[in-house]
Steps between C-alpha positions, in 0.01 A plus 500: 500500500692283255830568325606859430187643656260314272157403624354162410180667375371850441122524473361802315151582626361486852131432441337190644674259260838678504510529879392135535775400256767686699374347824475147356852503352647639822318224688666253262841628609587756233637852537221719361470869418156650427477817289175698509396853407279560804384329814151349491223707661413420859204267527203639693212290630278805469585557131480170311714471188289463185757255365409162648602148406328164520799346674558130434597241765840417347606864517372532855724201579796676336447816707447287809839334441652848475338609828273758336158337479414502875536879506274532195229281650514677836428831331249422224470199272141407416460126438258385237349154527285486189507614140201532268520573128202543269402657170254787465342322200384216725584133532691319772741619765855408589547469877805425713488426871787473747319218680466296180870549425607412854633846586429762766481767231558535128720806544511851644425850375800717589592863433810584300619765746477259794703234322764751392532649849540161669759390243702820539487470879660155472786605269755634755484197730550272198820684410369657179688821420287783368575784260200734511422739345691380197420368153700310241630721219756288315607137471821326403542126521729215405536135593623593849215725605317832464591861570220749554516878512230654716344843475649602835842483336608172660594173333428146616630163390344158534520151357134523395248782455125446534259728314197530728436866427153466352331489163709793368823348634812707431736212576313267263532760224871552567549122484337492156220260591226535234139548606182385325201725581128479428259769615157362593327837456360454850550647844468341840287719727566451872327625814376388841128447538243402760238240406151477645550131582823350647774393260502153665882472482447440128686626195229571241548543126231572242584497130340780299523575129722799583733302730504320837391664824662360816401572860768389745418474873676751721509597866207650694245370252640699209594358160757600243383516140702445184280584203638445150351752258568642153700820534217738413262321738759510780535876447121536522487302824775710656308817416173389665403622844482239777125450475502442124806276523333295776199440274716392205710271718204335671338430164825365351533259792139389460424617857647169620585657836229765492575868454866597468639840593855634465692584820826622342638689207512322164800443274561322170814358341565388140498126428747330272693183443873559516745212475877509484630269228785379724545534875881487482757720328853412604509563875166685519174326596150645461210402724164627624342780298834566332455159334123455472183707533175304474126565502374548859186284467655210694689721746824319420741784414688529829465125558687424178773746597548345842518156336791634295662592832424164663651315203816714513534443875458126447773509234743668740420265786529193279838614367624558855393149596686357203802726559485638147487854365141627506563767237644264238353596160329165446317525834386856437391400150293212639330734749429755225361239262270344760364827634444643152310188395272497805430873492432504126248218529331686786491832312341355188265288708364808680471679168304213347254503791458875465434469124247219534302659782536872421301528180144471372552256211191281492663155476742574786225652712293182464795280602654692788249438778456128428880455487536657844221278629664183365838596647335572833359147515838330447688495834829363353505785248428757770776358721754495216414855399529628853831326568649667194364842596621470860843362411453183703 
């Protein structure tokens, strides 16, 4: 711990991004305290978590560098080697292949609970101090650092505080960081399903007028679905019995993999765009969902958050190599500006795709399929698109 009992960093929020941030900054040589309201649930192989991510190679490399990724892969990380995207109105198809891109896989489908458990298991050995259960209640800051009051009655001090406490971040609010929100009027319905034909290690996505339907390959021949639907339609789907839901889902997917039947409970979450106008307020940084919430159609939410973490870790390591202060305002400002720019472009890009493909306007319907077909026949475009999505 630094002078007068101050930590270098206090991270508020111990989800996947917050725990990864604490671990990454400790790995970079900082004294880190993590504050979280509750420990993550224990991962169980017999009870898959409905929250899954299409995990990108650059973030797998980050967790590998932190010693976490091998434990994730040993337990359950389903690689996917292909991706196919098409429009229900017809036309061409967009297809990615690991072989064509010179990779073993395009990415992995990983459960949230597994990632969180492996990250938390690594915290003690990395020297991360933990205050749990505890939540931030009040913030004071000046040019020297931050002082936080927690709901367990304790106080902590640090040079920098990181708001990684989710979309409804308390620390972000206390820091006065303004948020721009847009409700899509949609919900993302998630469940595990079994398909009549094998998933072929392929991430499938079909665009419908009501929103995209994604089937992500999972272990033991199962798939995870993320189905974007208008709110009233999502409520209707949740109310159906399994047999009726199976019929609706199979039809929506065009029976591409034969009959589909659910093998888990269903859940749905509201979809919105939420962007923080600035990622930095004095000595407080915002990252992950505390800074940006995006449409799930490209599966990039947690990937963007972990790229915030990777960029912050790189900043600290670079400053150490140059023997300069990593938390100097101009360096933090540069990090905030770069991450905000990249995440904002991504958020509006996903939204544009959703708007173009999730409607029944005649002129867009006639263009969508052919556009996908043209893009699918241009290898340089496919490669460039995939490198951006995978962070390579």
